[in-house]
N, C-alpha and C positions, 0 to 999 in steps of 0.2 A: 486436165486443162484443156480446153478448146484452143486449138491454134488457128488464127485467122489467115487463111491461105491468101496470098497475094497482097497483103496489108504492108505497106512500108515498114521496115525495121528501125529506120532512123531518118533524121532530116539529112538531106544530101550534103555531104562534104563536112559534117560535124559528128560529134560524139552524142549528140541529143537523142537517146534512145526512144523508140515507140512501142517495141516489142520484146518479150522475153524468150529465151531459147528453151528454157526448161522450167518445170514448176518447183516450187519449195513446198516442204511439209506444212509450213505455216505461212500463207500468202501474207504480203505486206498489205494491210488495211487502208483503204482509200479514206483520205482525210481531206477535206477542201483547204487548199492552201491560200493564205491572204495575197492578194496581188496588189502591190503598191503603184502609185502613179509614176514612180521614178525607175521603174523595170528598164532593164536594157532592150534596145529595139531588136536585137537578135532573139531574145527570149518571146517578145511578142510575135516576131516572124514565125518561130518555131511553133507556138500555139496555134497561129492561123492555119499553117500548114498541116498540122495534127487534125484540127477540126475539119479541114478540108478533105482529108483523108478518110475521117469518120463518116462524113457526109456522103462522099463518093462510095464508101464501102457498105454503109448501113442505112443511109438516109435518115429518115426520122423514126425508123422501126426500131423496136427493142433489139438489143444485142447482148450477147454475154460477154463479160468482162475477158474471159480466157487469158491469152498471152498478153494482152496490152498492159504496158508499163504503168504500175501503180503511181510512180512519182510524176509522170506525164499526165495521167487521168486526173490526178490531185490538183493540178493547176486550173483545170476547167469544170471540175466537179462542182455542183451545186449553183453553177451559173450557165455554162453552156451545155454541159452534160448533166443529166439528172437521173435519179434512181427510177427505175422502170417497174418495181415493185415493192410491196409493203407487207411484211417488214423487209428492210434492205440489209443483207448482210454485207458490210463494207469489206470483210475479210474472206470473201469467198471468190474463188475463180469462176463460179457460176451465177455470180450476182448479175441481174439484167439492168441494163443502163439504156438511156435514150438520148439523141441529141436534140436540144431545143432549139429549132432553126430560127425562131424569132430572137432569142437571146444571142444567137450567133450573128444575126443580122445587125443588131445594135452594137456589139463588141468587136466583131471581126467581118465586117462586110465583104472584105475580098476573099473570105473563105467560102463564099457561096457562088463565086464564079467559076 
């Protein structure tokens, strides 16, 4: 499992995790989670910060899933973060993803600042 050096491990002051410490024998599959309009503001803030970190660290270039948390990625998968390979193995630490900057601009414009 690739460890993304200098990537924030969590949202400051909370337990909202962004990275894993060690790999598992069976990685948690990435599955796009449904986002409802009544989500808490803190959840939206965490998503925006996570996307800003992804953009700051990778830009719009493909990147390996590595030690990025499956739960956090699943909130943005299929919308702001897309598979960068075909076929896409959603249960692999080596899976390639990319940030869709146009989708981020629509959903979380503050993440681009």
